[in-house]
Each structure stands twice: as C-alpha cells, then as structure tokens.
C-alpha positions as CSV (number, residue, x, y, z in Angstrom):
1,M,-48.4,62.6,-22.7
2,R,-45.1,60.9,-22.7
3,L,-42.2,61.2,-25.1
4,D,-39.5,58.6,-25.7
5,Y,-37.0,57.3,-28.2
6,I,-36.9,53.6,-29.2
7,P,-33.9,52.5,-31.2
8,D,-33.7,49.6,-33.7
9,I,-37.4,48.7,-34.0
10,N,-36.6,46.4,-37.0
11,N,-33.8,44.6,-38.8
12,F,-33.2,47.8,-40.9
13,G,-32.0,49.9,-38.0
14,D,-35.1,52.1,-38.0
15,C,-35.9,54.0,-34.9
16,V,-38.9,55.9,-33.5
17,V,-39.5,59.0,-31.4
18,R,-42.9,58.4,-29.9
19,L,-45.5,60.6,-28.3
20,Y,-47.9,58.4,-26.4
21,D,-50.1,57.9,-23.3
22,F,-52.5,60.8,-23.9
23,G,-56.1,61.6,-24.4
24,K,-57.9,64.1,-26.6
25,S,-57.2,67.0,-24.3
26,E,-53.4,66.6,-24.6
27,A,-53.7,65.9,-28.4
28,L,-55.5,69.3,-28.7
29,Q,-52.8,71.0,-26.7
30,F,-50.1,69.5,-28.9
31,K,-51.9,70.5,-32.1
32,D,-52.4,74.0,-30.7
33,A,-48.7,74.3,-29.8
34,I,-47.7,73.4,-33.3
35,S,-50.2,75.8,-34.8
36,V,-49.2,78.7,-32.7
37,T,-45.5,78.3,-32.3
38,L,-44.4,76.7,-35.6
39,L,-47.1,77.8,-38.0
40,A,-48.1,81.3,-36.7
41,K,-45.0,82.5,-35.0
42,Q,-42.6,80.4,-37.1
43,Q,-40.4,79.7,-34.0
44,P,-38.9,76.3,-32.9
45,L,-41.0,74.2,-30.5
46,D,-39.1,72.5,-27.7
47,L,-41.4,69.5,-26.7
48,N,-39.6,69.1,-23.4
49,Q,-40.7,72.6,-22.3
50,L,-44.4,71.8,-22.7
51,A,-45.9,71.1,-19.2
52,Y,-48.1,68.2,-20.3
53,I,-45.2,66.2,-21.9
54,Q,-43.0,63.9,-19.8
55,A,-39.8,63.1,-21.6
56,D,-38.4,59.7,-20.7
57,N,-35.1,59.5,-22.6
58,C,-34.8,62.2,-25.2
59,V,-35.0,65.9,-26.0
60,V,-37.0,66.9,-29.1
61,V,-37.2,70.3,-30.8
62,L,-39.5,70.8,-33.8
63,E,-38.2,73.5,-36.3
64,L,-39.0,74.9,-39.7
65,G,-36.7,74.2,-42.6
66,T,-36.5,74.7,-46.3
67,E,-36.7,70.9,-46.8
68,D,-38.1,67.9,-45.0
69,L,-35.4,66.1,-43.0
70,G,-37.5,64.5,-40.3
71,M,-35.8,63.6,-37.0
72,V,-32.1,64.1,-36.9
73,T,-29.7,63.3,-34.0
74,Q,-26.0,63.1,-33.3
75,D,-26.3,61.2,-30.0
76,D,-29.6,59.3,-29.9
77,H,-30.8,61.7,-27.1
78,H,-31.1,65.2,-28.6
79,F,-33.4,65.3,-31.7
80,T,-34.3,68.0,-34.1
81,C,-37.3,67.5,-36.3
82,T,-36.9,69.7,-39.4
83,L,-39.9,70.0,-41.7
84,T,-41.3,72.6,-44.1
85,L,-44.3,74.8,-43.1
86,E,-46.4,72.7,-45.5
87,S,-45.4,69.5,-43.7
88,Y,-46.2,70.9,-40.3
89,Q,-49.6,71.9,-41.6
90,K,-50.1,68.3,-42.7
91,M,-49.0,67.2,-39.2
92,V,-51.7,69.3,-37.7
93,N,-54.2,67.7,-39.9
94,L,-53.0,64.2,-38.9
95,I,-53.3,65.1,-35.2
96,T,-56.8,66.6,-35.5
97,P,-58.8,63.2,-35.4
98,F,-57.1,62.5,-32.0
99,C,-58.5,65.8,-30.7
100,D,-62.1,64.7,-31.3
101,K,-62.2,61.5,-29.4
102,D,-60.0,59.2,-27.2
103,G,-58.8,56.2,-29.1
104,T,-56.1,53.5,-29.6
105,S,-55.1,54.1,-33.2
106,H,-51.7,55.5,-34.1
107,Q,-50.3,57.8,-36.8
108,M,-46.8,58.6,-38.2
109,L,-46.6,62.4,-38.2
110,Y,-44.5,62.7,-41.3
111,D,-43.6,60.7,-44.4
112,V,-39.9,61.3,-44.8
113,D,-37.3,58.8,-45.8
114,S,-35.2,58.8,-42.6
115,L,-34.1,56.3,-40.0
116,T,-36.2,57.9,-37.3
117,D,-40.0,58.1,-37.5
118,F,-42.3,60.3,-35.4
119,L,-45.1,58.2,-33.9
120,F,-48.3,59.7,-32.4
121,S,-50.0,56.9,-30.4
122,P,-52.5,57.4,-27.5
123,A,-52.0,53.9,-26.3
124,G,-48.3,53.7,-27.2
125,T,-48.9,50.7,-29.5
126,S,-48.1,50.1,-33.1
127,M,-45.7,47.9,-35.0
128,I,-43.0,48.8,-32.4
129,T,-44.6,46.9,-29.6
130,D,-42.7,43.7,-30.4
131,A,-39.3,45.6,-30.6
132,E,-39.8,46.7,-27.0
133,T,-40.2,43.3,-25.5
C-alpha cells in the first residue's frame, strides 16, 4: 500500500491524499488499524508507522475530533485528518468492500468540504489520473 499527496488535481485548487496500490489483505489491515486505534482506543493513527504503508511524499495522522475537518496541512507534507468518531465508523464501512475482493474501483473516505480529499484506490486511478500526467 502506498501513500502520497497530489496537489492541484483540478482548476479549483483541490488536492488529494491517496492510499493506493493494495489488495484486499492490506485493505483489511488498514480497516483493522482504524477500528482498533481510532474507534476502540480513541488514539491517533500515524499512517507512516504502519509497516504495510510506503509513504512517498507525505506524513499523515488520523485523529478524532469534535467536528469533521478532513485533511489539514500547513506545509503540503504533514497532514492531519480530523474526523468525528461517527465519520471514522463510516470510513470503516466504506473500506469494507475492498477487504472482500481485489478490485479497481475507488472511494473517497470522507465527505467534507475541504481542499484536500482522501482517496482509497487499489489501482491508484480515479479522476486524478489526468492531473498526474
């Protein structure tokens, strides 16, 4: 599983933090990490500390908050994803289909009005493909 940040994917200045290049085994590990660390223990989850994630150009920490802020950064390298407990529970539900079979679909992991989305994509593809080339 790889993790990266892609700036300016469209004319509106939107950006994406992307988890990609994974199969159902890694999807299950990621879902379990969220379930145990964020939901059960209610502690922050540093994605860069997970052995199965290779970070290319960013550091991402998922944390609980009292409101949904999504991905926030000051330097386009260190990101904090702040969501409520309910939103992380929804995220687990969104990840679950990827744990059942390998595929090429993709899913945004939250619905927050922010400049940076969080993309979950086994093949790494979605509407951002054109922005990369």
